[in-house]
ROKOL-323594 format. One record per residue (C-alpha): residue in three letters; x, y, z. Coordinates in steps of 0.05 Angstrom, whole numbers, plus 32768, in hexadecimal, padded with zeros to 4 digits. Layout:
<pts>
alaXYZ
...
</pts>
This chain:
<pts>
met7FFF7FFF7FFE
ala801680417FEF
ala801E8088801D
ile801980CB8005
ser804181088015
leu8036814E8008
gln806F817C801A
gly806681C5800C
ile803781C47FD3
thr802482037FB0
lys7FF382117F77
asn7FF582507F44
trp7FC882627F11
gly7FE882A07EFC
asp7FE082D77F38
ala7FAF82AC7F59
gln7FCA82767F90
ala7F9882437F8F
val7FC782127FC3
lys7FEF82357FF0
gly803182088009
ile800381CE8027
ala8028818A8045
phe800581508068
asp80118107806E
val7FDB80D1805A
lys7FF28091807B
ser7FEC804C804D
gly7FA3802A8055
asp7F878071806F
phe7F4880968059
thr7F5580E38059
val7F2781178042
leu7F388153802B
leu7F0081888047
gly7EF381CE8040
pro7EC282068016
ser7EBF82087FD1
gly7EFB82307FB9
cys7F28821C7FF3
gly7F5781EE7FC4
lys7F4681AC7FD9
ser7F3581907F8E
thr7F7781AF7F71
thr7F98818D7FA7
leu7F7C81477F96
arg7F87815B7F4C
leu7FD581677F5A
ile7FD981267F7E
ala7FC181017F45
gly7FEC81257F11
leu7FB781497EE9
asp7FD5818E7EFA
thr802281997F0C
pro803081BD7F52
ser805782057F48
ala807F81EE7F85
gly808481B07FB3
thr808D816A7FB5
ile8057812E7FB0
arg807480E77FC3
ile804680A67FBC
gly806B80727FE2
glu80B4807A7FDA
arg80A6809A7F96
asp80B080E67F88
val807580F07F5A
thr806F81327F4F
arg8083813F7F03
leu806580F77EF5
pro802980F57ECA
pro7FF280D17EE2
ala7FF480967EC3
gln804080817EE1
arg801F80987F27
lys7FF780517F39
ile7FB480787F4E
ala7F6F80707F3E
met7F3A80B27F3B
val7EF580B77F41
phe7EDA80FC7F27
gln7E9D81217F3D
ser7E7C81107EFE
tyr7E7A80B97EF2
ala7E9880C67EB1
leu7E7A808D7E97
phe7E7D80797E4E
pro7E2B80797E38
his7E3680467E01
leu7E5F80157E2A
asn7E3D7FED7E57
val7E567FD97EA1
arg7E817FA27E8C
asp7EAC7FCE7E63
asn7EA3800F7E86
ile7ECB7FEC7EBD
leu7EF67FC97E92
phe7F0A80017E6A
gly7F44801E7E90
val7F697FD87E9B
arg7F607FD37E46
val7F7F800F7E3E
arg7FB780037E5E
arg7FC27FBE7E39
glu7FBF7F947E7D
pro7FC27F467E72
lys7F7B7F397E5C
gln7F777EEE7E75
asn7F667F0F7EB9
phe7F397F407EA6
glu7F007F167EB4
ala7F0E7EFD7EF6
arg7F197F497F12
leu7EE47F617EF6
gln7EB27F2E7F18
arg7ED97F3F7F58
val7ECF7F847F4F
ala7E837F747F38
asp7E757F4A7F76
ile7E937F827FAA
leu7E677FB87F8C
gly7E2B7F907F86
leu7E2E7F977F35
ser7E307F557F1E
his7DE37F587F03
leu7DF17F977EDC
leu7E367F857EB2
asp7E037F7E7E72
arg7DE37FC57E7E
arg7DF280157E5F
pro7DFB80527E93
gly7DB9806E7E85
gln7D9780297EA0
leu7DBA80377EDC
ser7DA480587F1F
gly7DCD80947F39
gly7DF380687F6C
gln7DFB80327F3A
gln7E24805E7F0D
gln7E4E80757F4A
arg7E5F802B7F53
val7E7880267F0E
ala7E9D80567F14
leu7EB780417F52
gly7EC47FF97F36
arg7EE680187EFD
ala7F1B80307F2C
ile7F207FF27F5C
ile7F2F7FBE7F20
ala7F707FEB7F14
asp7F8E7FCC7F55
ala7FA780117F63
pro7FC2801E7FA8
val7FB280597FAB
cys7F64807D7F97
leu7F5280C27F9C
met7F0A80DD7F91
asp7EF081297F82
glu7EB1812E7FA4
pro7E8B80E87F88
leu7E5580F37FA8
ser7E3A813D7FA2
asn7E0881287F65
leu7DE380F07F8E
asp7DA880FC7FBD
ala7DAB81028009
gln7D9580C28015
leu7DB8809B7FDC
arg7E0080C87FF4
gln7DF680A88038
glu7DF2806A8022
met7E3080697FF1
arg7E5B808F802C
arg7E58804A8052
glu7E6180218015
ile7E9E80488000
arg7EB8804A8044
ala7EAE7FFD804A
leu7ECA7FF48002
gln7F0C80188018
gln7F167FF08059
gln7F047FAD8038
leu7F377FBC8002
asn7F6C7FE58034
met7F7580178000
thr7F9380608011
met7F5C80918000
ile7F5980DC7FFA
tyr7F0F80F67FF3
val7EFD813F7FE1
thr7EBF815A7FFB
his7EA081928016
asp7E6D8175803C
gln7E8A8176807F
thr7E5C81328097
glu7E7F8106805A
ala7EBD8115807C
met7EA9810F80C5
ser7E8780CD80B4
met7EBF80AA8086
ala7EFC80C68091
asp7F4080A680BC
gln7F5780F180B9
val7F38813B80A3
ile7F61816D8087
leu7F3C81AD8089
leu7F5281DB8054
arg7F468229804A
asp7F5B825E8016
gly7F9182267FFF
arg7FAE82178048
ile7FA681E28076
glu7F7281FF80AD
gln7F7881BF80DA
asn7F8D817280CF
ala7F71814680FE
pro7F4C8109810B
pro7EFD81188103
ala7EF081108154
glu7F2C8142815D
leu7F11816F8130
tyr7ECF8178814A
ala7EE881748199
gln7F2781A18187
pro7F1781D18154
ala7F5E81F78149
thr7F38823A8133
glu7EF98258812A
phe7EEE824380DE
ala7EFF81F980F1
ala7ECC8203812C
arg7E97821E8103
phe7EA481EE80C3
ile7E9581B280EA
gly7E57819C810D
thr7E0D81A680FE
pro7DF881D68108
pro7E3B81F5810E
met7E5B820F814F
asn7E3C825A816E
ile7E6E8288816F
leu7E5D82BE81A2
pro7E7D830181AF
leu7E96831381F6
ala7EA18349821E
thr7EB883588267
gly7E7E8354829D
ala7E74834B82E3
gly7E99830C82F7
gly7EC3830682B8
leu7EAE8303826B
val7E7282FF8252
ile7E4982F9821B
glu7E3D833981F8
gly7DFB8359820A
cys7DEB83338240
gly7DF483408291
gly7E1982F382A1
pro7E2382C182BD
ala7E7682C682A7
val7E8A828D827D
ser7EDA82A08289
ala7EFE82CE82B8
val7F208305829A
ser7F6D83078283
pro7F93833A8263
gly7F7883328217
asp7F4683138220
glu7F108342820B
gln7F1F832B81C5
trp7F0582E681D2
gln7EC582C681B4
leu7E9C828F81D3
gly7E8E825081AE
leu7E5E822181BC
arg7E3F81E88197
pro7DF581E58191
glu7DF481A081AB
his7E1581B081F2
ile7DE581E58204
arg7DAA81CD8225
leu7D6881F9823F
val7D6A81FB8290
gly7D30820F82C2
asp7D26825682E3
gly7D4C8245831E
his7D8E823182FF
ala7DC9825682E8
gly7DC6826082A1
val7DBE829B8266
ala7D7982BB825E
ala7D6482B68216
val7D2882C681E5
val7D14829181B6
gln7D1682A38173
thr7D0A82668145
val7CFE821D8150
glu7D0C81E08126
tyr7CF381A0812C
phe7D1981678112
gly7CFD81248137
ala7D35810F8159
asp7D42815D8177
thr7D2F81A5816D
ile7D5A81DC8153
val7D4A8214817F
gly7D65825A8167
ala7D63828F81A0
lys7D8582CE81B4
val7DA382E481F5
gly7DB583218216
ala7D9A83668206
thr7D68837781C9
ala7D9E839E81AD
gly7DE0837E81A4
gly7DCA834081BC
ala7DEF82F981A2
ser7DC282C4817A
leu7DC8827F8187
leu7DB8823B8173
ala7DAD81FC81A4
arg7D9E81BA818D
val7D6F819C81C7
pro7D5C815781C3
gly7D13813F81B2
gln7CD0817681A3
leu7CCA81B381CB
thr7C8C81D981CE
leu7CB6821C81C4
arg7C9A825981A3
ala7CBD829B8183
gly7CC382CC81BC
asp7CC1829A81F2
gln7CF482A4822A
val7D23826E8241
arg7D658264826A
leu7DA282418245
gly7DD682158262
trp7E1581F68254
asn7E4F81D68273
ala7E9281FC8281
gln7EBD81C68257
asp7E9281C6821B
gln7EAD82168215
tyr7EDE822681D7
phe7EFD826D81D7
phe7F15828E8192
asp7F3C82CB8189
arg7F0B82FF816B
gln7F438315813B
ser7F6A82D58124
gly7F3B82A88132
met7F658277815C
arg7F4F8250818A
arg7F65826481D4
arg7F6982438215
pro7F56826A8259
gln7F9182738287
</pts>
């Protein structure tokens, strides 16, 4: 199996810099996700690894080989694109075998390899059909089959599920992850969907404006975000970021009289408070908590998303709380919100970096 290493990779398009000196390693057999918003450089990075584009600076290694200047055909990789790129005039069998035929591999192994791939992907009964006779999920499996049959140690995927509906995406996420583990492939997967990243990856590389914002396993990215951007990008709904001000007893939510969320140290006035919606709970009138006014109530079956405003009418902060079950709240209701101190995050208002109280 092949490990992948990028060191100091930069990609310029004229005066624009799409990738800005990034570096990371992918362990052999790992499922790594490049995650980030549109335009952050994730697909460009994948294309650089594949050899479809050439870096302006830096080194790319696959296994023990420096592949920075090698063409795609010499990199021993497979790739699945956002569009399935199936030939409409060929049946499933010929679409899957297309790559190995072009590479003029020994024909005597074709049928056994095809049957193995078809069995793994549940395509055995569809081999004589053409792409136009298949569902979106079946077409995606054919595209996966074409990649798997190459027996390449590295597989690159560029947003392969973006054309599928929500339920089918969920099913295909499980199938792709199970397939990667079964074949023990080294896989790099590009997506803007944090649900895909969190549910599939061994390691998530979060990109922003061509740079790595954070590189960590999913659980660490959720529990220990390094920056405000990482904190807000991971989680549904995203983390609440609330401005703080000096008040009685320490730092309080801006526009709110208290209670204090942290003691005050020099420079702390520039801090912001981060709270995940699922860590906020409704508390009774006799309990410590922050007074708030309900603005919106959205019921989703297992839980309810409550939008509320804390603090004064002018200058108060709005937040979302994710509460289990169904609530009988309405807009305008008065509530008190509480959370545990260990669930608080603090971020510098200017740099966005995470801070820890002294």
